[in-house]
N, C-alpha and C positions, 0 to 999 in steps of 0.2 A: 488555466483562468476561467471561471465560472461564467457562460454567456446566457444572458439572458434569453428566453426563445422567443418573446415579442420582438425585438432585434433580428431574430431568424427570420422570422417572416416579413418582417417589412424588410430586410434585403431579398427575399425570395419574391415578395410583389411587386420592387422596383425593377428586379431582373427582368421578372416576365413581361413589366410594361414598355422597358427597352426593348425587348425582342419582338413585342408587338409592333412598336413603332418602327423597326427596322422589315419585318414582313410586311406591313403596310406599305412600307415606303419601295421595297422591291416588286410589292402587287401593282405599283402605279407606272413601274417599268416595264419593258418589254423583256418576257420569259428568255433568256439569254442562254441560247445555243452555242454550242462550243464548234470554232471554226472546223474543226477537222469533220464534225457529224454534218455540217451544213454544206460545208462544200462537196462533201460524198465524194472523197477522193481516197484513192487505196495512197498506202504506206510511201511507196515511192515517189508518187506525184507529191506528196506533201514535204517530202525531204527536197525536192528538187524546186517548190513552191517558197520553203523557206531558204533554201541556199540564196535563190534569186534575190531576194527581198533583203538579205544581208549585203549581198553585194551591191544593191540602189540605195540603200540607206547610206548617206553620210553625214554624221552627227558633228562633223567639225568646222561646219559652215565654209566651205569652200568659197576662193574668190568668186565673184561673179553671181553669188548667191541673192536671193532677196532681202535688202536688208530688214525690212518688215516683219521677215519670218524668222521667227526663234529656233526653229527644227528644219535644216535644209535636207533634201532630198535629192535625186539625182533620177529622174522621171524619163521615163519612155513609151512612146506612146503604144497604149495596147494594140495586141496583135491577136485576134479572135484564133482558139486551137482546134475549132471543129466547123462544122456545117453550118452555117449565118443565112439570114435572108437580109438581114440590114444590120449595118454598123455606122456608127457615127460618133467622132472623140471633137472636132472641131479644133483640135489642134494644130490644123495650118492655116486658121485664122479668118478663113473664108466663108462663104455661103453660098457657094457655086451651084451645087445641088440640089439646092432650097428655093422654093420660090414664093414669095411673097403674093400673099391674095391682095388682087386691086379691086376687089368689088363690096357692095356693100350687105348690111347683115339684113335679112329678110324681114325682122317683127321688131325694128326698129325705128325711133325716127329719124329723120332724113339728117338731122345736124349730127346725130352721136352714131348713125347706122355706116361712116367708114370704117374699114379696117387701115385705118393711118397709125395704130401703134409702130414703135419703132422696137426693132432689134439688132445688138451687136454681139459677137464675139469678145468676150475679156476673158480674165482672170477673176478669180475669188477675191472679193474685197481681203477676208479673213482666212486663215490657216490654209494659204494659196500655195500650193504644189508649183516650184517655178519650171515652165515650158507646158504647165497642162491649162487648158484654155474651154470654155463652154460658152454655151447659147446664153444670152442674158434679155429678159424682157425689158426694155428701158422705159415705156410710157405708162401714166398710171391713167385711170379711168378714160383709156380708150381699148378700141377694139383691137385683136390681134389675131393674126391667122399665116399660117406659114406652113409647108409640107414638102416631104421628097417620097420618091419613088422606091420602093423595095427591090433588091437587086432581081428578086422573081417572085412570082405572087404564093402567099401561102396558103395551100389546100387543106382543108380540115378533113384527112383520112386517118390514116393510121400512126401518126407521128402528135405529141404533147406541142403544144404551142407554149412557150416561153418568150416572154416581153420583160426588158429590164432595163431602169434608167435611173439618174441621179436627180435632185431636186435641192435646190438650199433654198430658204427662203431669207435673204439677205438682209432686208430690213423687217424682219416679221413680214405679217400679211392682215391684212383689216377684213379686207371683201376678195376674195380670188380666188381661182382656181390653178392647178398645175395639173393638168392631166391632160394626156394625150388620147387622140382618135387613130386606130387603123381603120383605115379607108378601104370599103368595098370594092370589088374589082368588079363592077356591072358591068364592062362593055366600054362605057362611054368615058371610063377616066382612061386619058391618055397623053402621051409626050408629046409637047409642042417645045420646040427651040430649035436653035442654028449648032448647036454641037451635041455631043453625049454626057455633055455635064450638065449644062444648064437645063431644067425642066420647067415646064408648065401644067398645074393640076388642073383640070377643068373638065366639066363635062361638055355635053354638046350643046347647053344652053347657059351654062353660069360656070365660075370661077368658082374654086374653094370656098366655102362659106358653112353658117351654120346648118344649112339644110343639104349640104353636100353627103349622100349615104356614107356611114359608116357599118361597122360590125361589131367592134369591141370600142367600149370606150373606157380607160383605167387612171387612173391616178389620183394623188389629193386635192381636193378641195373642200373651203372653209368661207362663212360669212357668220359674224357676229361670234355665240359662242358654239355654234354647229359646227364640229369638226369630222369631215368624212376621208371615207377612202373609195370611191368610186369603181363597182365593176358592173359596168353594164354592157349587155348585149343585146342586138336585135335579132328578133326571132320572127320567124315569117308564118303565116295561118296558111295549112297547104289546102284548105279549101276556098278561102276568100282571097288569098294570096293578099293581105293586109300584114304590116310589119308592126310589131309592138317591141316597145323598149322592154327588156327583163334585168330588175335591180336585182344582186343578191347582199343578204343580210349585211348589219353593220359590223364591222371590226368586234371583236370580245375586249380590246383593251383602250385604254385613255390614249386618244392621238395627239392631245392638246401639245404635247414634249416635240413632235415634231414639226410644231408651227412656231415654235416658241423659239427655240435653244438656238438659232441660224447657225445650223451644222448641215453638212451636207449629208443627205439620207437616200437610202439605194431602197426603189421600191420594185417590187419582182411579181408578176401576175405568172400561174401556172395552170395553164388548163391541156388535162387526160382524156384519152380518146373514151374513157370509160364515162366518162359526164361528169368526173368531179373536178373541183378547182380549187386552189391554194394561193393565199396574199401574202407575201412577208415584205417586213420591212426590216432594212439592217439586217436581211438574213435572218430574220426571226420571224417565224409564222404568228400571223394576227389574227387569221379568218381560214375558213376551209368550209367546205360544203360539196353538195350536188348540184348538177341543172338543173334536175330534175324537183327538188325537192325543198331547194332552200332561196329560192330566187321568187321575188314578189314583180308582177301577178306568175301564177304557177306557168310553165311552160304548157301544159295539158288540160282543157277544161276540164269541168265536170262532165260525169255522164248525163246525170238528170239536174234539173233545174226547175224551179218553180215555173206551174203551169201560168202564162199572163195572163189568160183568159179566163182561169177561176176568179170568183169571187166570195167573198163570205156571206151564207145567206142572211136572211132578216132577221129570221126567228133564233138565229143561233146565240145563246148565251153564253158570255164569257165573263161573268159576274164569279166568283168563288162564293163573298158573302153579300146576304141583301139584308136590308132593313127587317128587324121581326114584324110581321103584318098583324100579329096580335096585342103587341106592347101600346100600353096607354098612357098617356100621359100624365102624370099625380096632379092633384087637385090642387095640391099648395106649391105649384111649381110655377113661378114669378118669372118670365120671361123678360117683363120690362125691368126688373130692378137692377139700378145702375152698378157697375161692377166698382165703383169708388163714393164715396159719400165724405161730407165734412165731418172731422172729427168734432162731435159733442162735448167732450171734455174738455176741449181745448179752451184755454183761457188767453185774451190779447195780454203781452207783457206790458209791464208796468214802465211809463216812459217811452210807448210807442206814439210817433210823431206822426198822426194820420194827416196833417196840413201837409206838411213836408214830404219834396218831393224826392228821387234817388240822384237824378241828377240836375243840376241848374245851369244856366248861362252863365260862359265864363265873364265876370264882370270887369277882368281887365284887359279883355281881348277888343280890338280896334279895327276896324272894317278897312283892308286896304287901301290905300288911294288910287290905284287902277281899278279899284270895283267899280264895273257896270253893269245899275241893277237893271238896263234895259236887255244889256246881255247877259249877264251872270243871275238875274232873280235879287230879290230882296235878300238881302244881306242879312245873315242871322249868326249869333256868337256861338263860338262850339260850345259843347256840353261837356260839364267838369262834376266829377263827384260833389254832392252835396255834404258841404263841412260840416252841419248840423247834423247829419245821420252818421258821423262817425264815430259817435260817443254812445247815441243810441241803439237799443237793441233794434229798430225796423223804420221804415218813412212809409208814407204814402196809406192808403187805404187797407187796414188789416184784413185778412181772410181766413178764416179757418182751413187748418193743413188738412187734405183727402187722406180719408184710409179706406183700408178694403172692406166693403159690404160683407159682412158675414151671411146675407142673404141672399148675395150674388148666385145664381146657377147657370146663366145662360141660356142659349136657346134649346129648347129639348130636342134630341134626337132619340130615336127608337135602336135600341141595342141589335148589333148584327148578329145575323145566326149564319148556318151554313145553308148553301141556296140548293135546293133539292133538285133544281134543272139547270146544274151547272154542267156544261158541255167541255171546258175546257177551252185553251189559247186555240183559235183557230188557224191554222196553216194552208196555204194552197196546195194543190194535190201537185206532186211529182210528174214530170215526163222527160221522154230523152230528150237529150240536149240536141236539136237540129245541127249546132255548130261543132258539137263534140269530134276530137281526132286524137290519136294518140302519136305521140313524137318520142320514141325511145332512144334518140339519137340527137340531141340537141346539139351536142358537140359539132356536127357537121353545120357549120354555120357557113356563112358567103364565105368563098376567099377573100383575102386580104391584098392589096395591091400597094398602097401608100400607107406613110404615116403622118399624121399631119397634129398642130397644136394650135386650135381656136379657143381662144381666152378672152376673158374680161376683167382686169383685176385694177384695184383701188391703189395698192401698193406695185412699186414698181422695182427693178433689179430683182426678179426673180432668176434663178440659175438655175440651167439643164445642160446637161453632160451626159456621155457616154451611153449613147442608143444601142442595144441589141436586139435583135428577135432572132433566134433559135427554135430548133425543136430540144436542145439537150441540155437540161437544167446542169449539167457539171460544165458546159460551156460556157454558160452566163456566170457563174460562180468562179470558173477561173479570172473570166473577163472582170469580175468586179475585184478580185483579189490585186490585180494590175494597174486598177484605176482608183475604185472607190475605196481598196484596202489601203493605199499610200495615203488620200486624204484624211482618213481617219487615224492616220499613224500619226500624222501632223496635228491634228486636231487634238487627240490626246496627250502628245509631249508639250503643248502649250493653254493644257488646261491650269486653271488655277491652284493655286495651294488647298491642301484640305480644309483648312481653317476658313479660306475665302468660297469655298465649297458648301462649308456648313453654313455661312451666313446668307448664301444665297436661297439656300435651301429655306431656311427659316424665314427670311422675309416672303417667300411663295405659300409654306404654311406656318404660322405663327405659332400652332401648337407646339412644335419642337422645340420651343425655348421651354417648356416644360423638362422636355426630355433632357435637356443638355443641361439644366440645372440640377437635376435627380443625378445624371451621369456624374456631374461634378461634386455636389456637395453632399452624396452620400460617403464617397470614398475618406473626405474630409471629416464628416460628422462621426464616421467610424474611428477615423485616425484620432481625435478628440477624445471620444469615449473612453476608449480602451488604453491610450497611451496619457493622458492628463492625469498627474498625482492626485490620487485618492485622499481628500481630508479624513484625518481619523478622527474616529467617533468620539473617544475618552479627551480627555482635557489634557491628558500624558501620553507617552508612549514608553513602552519599555524598552530597555536596552538588552542587548545581546546575553549579558551576563547575568542578567536577572533569571530566577527560578523558574520552570513553567506556571504559568497562573491557573489557577481553579477555574473552572467553569462556572460560569456566572450563573448559570440556572441551577447547577448544582448546590450551589451557595444560597439560594434563596431557598431551595427546598428546604436546608438542614437551618435555617434560621425560621421558617415555617413550623417546623416540626419541634424546635426548641421553645418558640413562641407558645406551641401548643399544651407541649409538656407545663411548661412555667404555670401557664392557665390552669392547667389541672390539680398542679400540688398547690396554687394558692386557694382554690376551692376544698380542697382537703385539708387543708390547714384552717382556712375559716373555719370549717365542719368539726374540727379537734378542738379549735379554741372557743368553741361556744359550748361545747360538752365540760371543758377543764372547767369554763366559766361558772355553769351551774352546780358543776362538784364542790368548788370551792364554796359558792353561796350556802350550798348545805352543809359545810362543815363550818361556817361562820354562826350558821343559826345551832348547830349542836356545841360551839365554846360559850356563845351566848348562854345557854340553856345550863350548862356545866358552871358558868361561873354565879349565875341564880342560887342555886343549889347550895353552892358553896357560902355566898352571903349568910343563906338563910341559915348554914351549919354554925356560920362563928357566932350569929346572936346566939342562939342555944348554946353555944358553947361558953359563950362569954358569961351567961347567966348561971353554968354548971362552975365545977369547984375550979380553984387555981390549980389542982394536980393535972388537970386536963391541959393546962398552956402547952406543955411541953408537946404534948400528942398534937396540939394544932398547930404548934410550930414545925413538929414535924412532917403535919399530912398538908402545910405550906410548902416545904420544899418538893415533895414531889410533882407540886401542881406548877411550882417555876421550870421545873426541869422538862415540863410536857409541853409547856409555852415556849421553851427555848428549840424544842426538838420540831414543834411546828414552824415556827420560822425560819429555822433552817432548812425544812422543807420547802418551805413557800419559796425561800432565795433560790433553791435547787432547780426549782419548777421554772421553766423557759418557754415561753409559747411556742408554739406549733411555726407562728409566720416567721419568728426569729430564727428560728432553726433552717428553716428552709433559705430565707436569704444567705446564711453563712454556708448552707450548701451551694446555691450557686456562685457565691463569691470565691470560695473554693476551685469549681470548677472553670471559671474564667482564667 
């Protein structure tokens, strides 16, 4: 089957479009990293992990499971496999080790400054894992603050810091945060309580609030269409002892879906002693950098700064171009000429109504009965378009239209030339920065002693779960597989079908409808193109028993050759016929001359003797015989045209 090249190119083009759309869809999502690579586990640990998950997952939906969960699992509270500084699962349903703040926010109005937001320990609304619970922010448009002490302070020396926890915006998020603060061990942060579990985070003068010193702030935050993932650390200037917040650069991926899909997401921060950091969402890296180079403002100030006492000299010329001092305005330059003038060639259209106005008072309008002229003023009928102007070219006083003035030149200005005194842009001189210092180990931050959440949100039901602080990334990954991994498994099992996912994606990105139509329409179009019966060009179809038909083009060429040969023969025949006619005319003239001679001889012979009558009769016989021969020759002669026609008839 012969395929048109145009269709091949169309197929290739549409295929490339589909591939581009799929690639764009993948780029909008996070770079998916395999579980084996992210968990950094050896082969034996992976086998054990898979075996444990297979034992825990029960797809049969045993009795006692949650009726609202379509995919049931057997959940066990995760236990850390290594050394940890803090863990919290909330599976016991209590907040005994956590302390609610009872103070007020320092920079807010008194009416809204109280930390009176409610907290609760609950299960997820959707995709819940039976037996798993988390901390839920319950109030909207209120300040919330809650904190718990670490098992022991984390000191930034030779071990990495790994912080990890889960967040689920169950009702989406309008404006608010879900970040955590790792509170600094300043010596005034103490435990106060009646037993070993109930704690109260407070300094010597105030309870936990927005001004409580912290070392690191990490987590998601959103307001409007600004989606953020904070990583902020506080650094102390070694010279003046001032504290300054350092903000890490923004992640390289689009964070919107983590705030809108209402799924549980895992947030991880890793700080290394070599001053490198990396942030993960769902175990996929979204940002990485250096504490020395990828934070704003930088940790170390500039060695040199502009001299604040330096000022630009009065005679410093920064003008690169100046008006030509030798230029003179031309004599014919009229600066007063207007830019627009009336068109002198314009003529008022016929039928223009000078006495009529474009709008007139509505004759049918009536003053309202409750109109009070003392309060409302004199009543006037509303204006309506003048009916008389509907058919006329215009109403009111006619004015000539304005046109551009060809004589207009505007204000004259001297042309610019290079400034011979140009000195360049002035800059203050550089001096040594008196506040310069060099801290090559910003990783060595203030030790942390507690974990706190100090939040304000316009959306309620923000879910937190499975906090862990450790120095080993492998421990945090294993912790995630035993907790967040089950949530992800349940959520995947409850995902809608592929058709529903395609419809949802098209609602968010309407341009996907084009891809869908092309993907469905292209195979259908090709099927119709190649499989639909093609109508025959001729008015009849050949039977299978018919002899092979000659090529149409060859037949046309033979007919053209035959027509050319026939035309050539016709021309030759016409030339031959003309020659024969000329010869026949000459023979007729000769015959007439002979006849006249014979007549003369007969007259002479009649005057002669009777004896010669026999000779005349005998002379007449040869003449008669000669005439008969000439008639036979004329009868046998045929025109060349008749000969050609007979030959063509025999050929046909």
